[in-house]
Every structure is written in C-alpha cells, then in structure tokens.
N, C-alpha and C positions, 0 to 999 in steps of 0.2 A: 504493500500500500504506500502510495506517495504521500509525503508530508504536505501540509497546506502551503508551507513556504515554497516548496518545490513547484507546486501548482501555480502559485502566483508568479514566480519567476518565469515559468513557461509561458504564462499569459502575456507577461510584459514583453517577452521575446517575440511573441506573435503579433503584437500591436505594431502597425506600420509607423515608421519613424515620423512621417509627415503629420500624422494625427497627434503624435506625442509632442512635437515641437512647441506648439502654443502653450501647452500645459507646463513644459519645462521652463519656458520664458516666464510664465506667471510665478512659478515656484521660485525661480531665481530672483525675481523682483521682490517677492514677499520676504525671502531670506535677507536680501539686501536692506529692506525696510526694517526688519527686526534688528539686524546688526546695527543700523544707524541709530535706532531708538535706544540701544543698550548704552551707548556712550554718554 
C-alpha cells in the first residue's frame, strides 16, 4: 500500500507545469510578504 505522501507527490508530478506556475508565483509573493512583515 502506498503512503499518502507518496500519492500526493505522484499527483504533483502529474500536474502540468503550466497550470502550476501561477500558483507558485502566488506562493512566492505570499512568502515574500510574510518575510517582509517579520522585520
């Protein structure tokens, strides 16, 4: 039986990069925002 984590990683690998890009940009912006708020 495959672990849940393995299944998630497999799903992520199957997602087309093009659909992933906007989400990655949003995550990067959010992380940058959080980092700037920390100082």
